[in-house]
C-alpha positions in Angstrom: 59.0 3.6 28.4 58.6 3.8 24.7 60.6 1.8 23.9 59.3 -1.1 26.2 55.4 -0.4 24.5 56.9 -0.6 21.1 58.1 -3.7 22.6 54.7 -5.2 23.8 53.4 -4.6 20.8 55.8 -6.3 18.9 55.6 -9.1 21.2 52.1 -9.4 21.1 52.5 -9.7 17.2 54.6 -12.3 17.3 52.6 -14.3 19.5 49.7 -13.9 16.8 51.5 -15.5 13.8 52.5 -18.8 15.3 51.0 -21.0 17.6 53.4 -21.2 20.0 57.2 -19.8 20.6 60.2 -20.8 22.5 61.6 -18.5 24.9 64.9 -18.0 22.8 63.0 -17.7 20.0 61.3 -14.5 20.8 64.1 -12.9 22.0 66.1 -13.3 19.6 63.1 -11.7 17.2 63.0 -8.7 19.6 66.5 -8.4 20.4 66.9 -9.1 24.1 67.5 -11.4 26.6 64.8 -14.3 28.3 64.7 -12.6 31.2 63.5 -9.3 29.8 61.1 -11.9 27.5 59.6 -13.5 30.7 59.1 -9.7 32.1 57.1 -8.6 29.0 55.0 -11.8 29.3 54.0 -11.0 32.4 53.4 -7.8 31.6 51.3 -8.3 28.8 49.2 -11.1 30.9 48.5 -7.9 33.5 47.0 -5.5 30.7 44.9 -9.2 30.1 46.1 -10.3 27.6 46.2 -14.5 28.1 49.5 -16.1 27.5 49.9 -19.5 28.4 53.2 -21.0 29.0 54.6 -24.1 29.4 58.3 -25.5 31.3 61.0 -28.2 30.0 62.3 -29.3 26.7 59.0 -28.8 25.0 57.9 -25.8 26.6 57.4 -22.0 25.2 54.5 -19.3 25.0 51.5 -19.0 23.0 48.2 -16.5 22.9 45.3 -18.3 24.2 41.6 -17.9 24.1 40.5 -15.0 25.7 37.2 -13.9 27.2 37.3 -11.0 24.4 39.4 -10.4 21.6 42.7 -8.9 21.9 43.6 -6.1 19.5 45.4 -7.2 15.9 48.3 -6.0 14.9 47.8 -6.3 11.4 50.3 -4.5 8.6 49.6 -2.7 5.7 48.7 -5.1 2.9 47.3 -7.5 6.0 45.0 -4.8 6.7 43.8 -4.2 3.4 43.2 -8.0 2.7 41.3 -8.0 5.6 38.8 -5.1 4.6 38.6 -6.4 1.0 38.0 -9.8 2.3 34.9 -8.3 4.1 33.7 -6.8 1.6 33.7 -9.5 -0.9 32.0 -11.8 2.4 29.3 -8.9 2.6 28.5 -10.4 -0.9 29.4 -14.2 -1.5 28.1 -17.1 -1.2 27.6 -17.5 2.7 24.0 -16.1 3.6 23.7 -14.7 6.8 26.8 -13.2 7.5 26.3 -9.9 5.0 25.6 -7.5 8.2 28.1 -9.4 10.1 30.9 -8.3 7.6 29.5 -5.1 6.8 29.8 -4.4 10.8 33.6 -5.3 11.0 34.1 -3.7 8.2 33.1 -0.8 9.9 35.0 -0.8 12.7 38.0 -1.8 10.9 37.9 1.3 8.6 37.4 3.3 11.3 40.8 2.2 13.0 42.9 2.4 9.2 45.3 5.1 8.7 43.9 7.4 5.7 46.8 6.0 3.6 45.0 2.9 3.8 42.1 4.0 4.0 42.7 5.5 0.6 44.1 2.1 -1.1 40.7 0.2 0.1 38.4 3.1 -1.3 40.6 3.0 -4.5 40.0 -0.8 -4.8 36.5 -0.8 -4.0 36.3 2.1 -7.0 38.1 -0.4 -9.6 36.2 -3.5 -8.5 32.7 -4.2 -10.4 31.3 -7.4 -8.9 28.9 -9.9 -11.4 26.4 -10.6 -9.2 26.0 -14.2 -8.1 23.4 -16.4 -9.2 24.8 -19.8 -7.5 23.6 -21.4 -4.0 24.0 -19.8 -0.9 24.3 -21.6 2.3 24.0 -20.8 5.8 26.9 -19.9 8.0 25.5 -22.0 11.0 25.4 -24.6 8.6 29.4 -24.4 7.6 30.3 -24.0 11.5 28.7 -27.4 12.5 30.2 -29.2 9.5 33.7 -27.4 10.1 33.2 -28.3 14.2 32.2 -32.1 12.9 35.7 -32.2 10.7 37.3 -30.8 13.8 36.2 -32.9 16.9 36.0 -35.7 14.7 32.1 -36.6 15.2 29.8 -38.5 13.0 27.9 -36.2 11.0 23.5 -36.9 10.3 21.7 -35.0 7.9 18.7 -34.6 5.7 20.5 -34.9 2.2 18.6 -33.6 -1.6 19.6 -35.5 -4.7 19.9 -33.8 -8.0 16.4 -35.4 -9.1 14.5 -33.7 -5.8 14.5 -36.8 -3.6 15.4 -36.8 -0.1 17.2 -39.0 2.0 19.0 -39.1 5.5 23.0 -39.8 5.5 25.6 -40.3 8.4 28.7 -39.6 7.4 32.4 -39.1 8.8 33.4 -35.1 7.9 36.4 -35.0 6.5 37.2 -31.4 4.7 34.9 -28.5 3.6 35.8 -27.2 -0.2 35.1 -24.2 -1.1 34.9 -23.9 -5.2 33.3 -20.9 -7.0 30.1 -20.0 -5.5 30.0 -23.4 -4.3 30.0 -25.4 -1.2 31.3 -29.2 -1.2 31.6 -31.9 2.1 34.0 -34.6 1.4 33.4 -37.5 4.1 33.1 -41.4 4.1 29.6 -42.6 4.3 28.6 -45.2 6.9 26.1 -47.1 5.1 27.7 -47.0 1.8 31.3 -47.6 3.3 32.8 -45.0 1.0 33.8 -41.5 0.3 31.1 -39.0 -0.6 30.9 -35.5 -2.2 28.1 -33.7 -0.9 26.9 -30.5 -2.0 26.2 -27.9 1.5 23.4 -26.5 -0.1 21.3 -29.4 -0.4 22.1 -30.9 3.2 20.5 -30.3 6.4 22.6 -31.1 9.5 20.9 -33.0 12.5 22.1 -32.3 15.9 23.0 -33.1 18.4 26.7 -34.4 16.2 27.3 -38.3 16.5 29.8 -40.3 18.1 33.4 -39.6 17.6 35.4 -41.7 15.2 39.0 -42.9 14.5 40.9 -40.9 11.5 40.7 -42.7 8.2 43.1 -42.3 5.0 41.7 -40.0 2.8 40.7 -40.8 -0.1 43.4 -39.0 -1.6 46.2 -36.4 -0.7 45.0 -33.8 -2.7 40.9 -33.2 -1.8 40.6 -30.2 -3.9 41.4 -32.2 -7.0 39.2 -35.4 -5.9 36.0 -32.9 -5.2 36.6 -31.8 -8.7 37.3 -35.0 -10.3 33.8 -36.1 -8.4 31.8 -33.3 -9.4 32.9 -33.5 -13.2 34.0 -37.5 -13.5 32.4 -39.7 -10.9 29.1 -38.5 -10.9 28.0 -39.3 -13.9 27.1 -42.5 -16.2 29.8 -41.8 -19.3 33.5 -40.6 -18.9 35.5 -39.5 -20.8 39.7 -38.7 -21.7 40.4 -36.7 -24.1 44.0 -35.8 -25.3 43.9 -31.9 -26.1 47.2 -31.3 -28.4 47.4 -27.8 -26.9 49.8 -27.1 -23.1 47.6 -27.8 -19.8 48.1 -23.6 -19.2 46.4 -23.0 -22.3 43.5 -25.5 -21.9 43.0 -24.1 -18.4 41.7 -20.8 -20.5 38.7 -22.7 -21.5 38.1 -25.3 -19.7 37.1 -24.5 -15.9 37.2 -26.8 -12.7 33.2 -27.5 -13.4 34.0 -29.1 -16.4 36.7 -30.9 -15.9 40.1 -31.8 -14.6 43.3 -31.3 -16.6 46.2 -32.7 -16.2 49.9 -32.0 -18.1 51.0 -34.6 -20.1 54.0 -32.9 -22.0 54.9 -29.5 -23.1 52.4 -29.4 -25.6 49.7 -31.7 -24.7 47.4 -32.4 -21.5 44.4 -34.5 -20.9 41.1 -33.7 -20.0 38.6 -36.2 -18.4 35.4 -35.8 -18.5 31.8 -36.8 -17.8 28.4 -36.9 -18.9 25.0 -38.5 -18.2 24.1 -38.7 -21.9 26.6 -39.3 -24.6 25.0 -37.5 -27.3 25.6 -34.4 -25.1 29.4 -35.2 -24.7 29.4 -35.8 -28.2 28.1 -32.3 -29.2 30.1 -30.3 -26.3 33.5 -31.6 -27.3 33.1 -30.4 -30.9 33.3 -26.9 -29.1 36.8 -27.2 -27.6 39.0 -24.6 -28.9 41.2 -26.7 -29.7 42.3 -30.0 -32.0 42.0 -33.0 -29.4 42.0 -36.7 -29.7 39.5 -39.2 -28.0 41.6 -41.6 -25.7 38.5 -43.2 -24.3 35.2 -44.2 -24.8 35.3 -46.0 -28.0 31.1 -45.5 -28.0 32.2 -41.5 -27.9 34.1 -41.4 -31.0 31.3 -43.6 -32.9 28.8 -40.5 -31.8 31.0 -37.7 -32.8 30.9 -39.5 -36.4 27.5 -39.7 -36.3 27.4 -36.1 -35.7 29.7 -34.8 -37.8 27.7 -36.8 -40.7 24.5 -35.2 -39.8 26.2 -32.0 -39.7 27.9 -32.8 -43.3 24.0 -33.6 -44.9 22.5 -30.3 -43.4 25.1 -28.3 -44.9 24.8 -29.7 -48.0 21.1 -29.4 -48.1 21.4 -26.1 -47.4 
């Protein structure tokens, strides 16, 4: 009986790790016959677990959605990761889930073995979080956008620009991108007939969702890199390319993704793509880079930097 119960727990754990398993794969993992797998699946169903199955060459088993969540079987590292994630979510950039995260964490810690509770408590005691000052978004807004991305439904929303103006946008949403304490939506703007990146904390979805749309070719295979370039370059009047005379790993120590986009060139240098609305601001900023560099483009930046350097020299001479 104990052996059968342990096998059922193992079967349930396997069903939770992948969307679908063939009977042969489950039998191989459990070290039993296909017939035993079928009997064990029937036992899980009798206990209320919604195990779905399909026959034929493409058939298999998967854990369907039920009226209630089945118990989650987590190994030690997974349990600690979930606990730490819930603690982080309680003070993160998504508003409205703080209390929910605390309740879920309390339930999880109640059933954690003492050895894991000690690990989680030790990690929490040794960790200090810097209070975030970035914008927050509501969990409801994220859920609406994620659902529109999943179902490929057009999304209409009121959007507040950097200058404070408000416009109504109609977008075919592609992906949500989480970067630090900010969330971005990448989507195809129907009216502007082009891909755009939107700050989620500046938009207010309008419901119900619009009609379904046909899938488009994404603007880039790497949506995270596309978003980073849009935030640091595409949105600005001036765009510059600098060749930093240090390896990209070294440059990443003082150039964050919010600053610009780094591209490796060779083992001794890399490119930095950066934007600004005022060329003088860019000329001042690059002087504070923690390395030697060359300006690839634009030539106007070189002229501004020369003017700045001459002004600094004159000021030093007068002082």
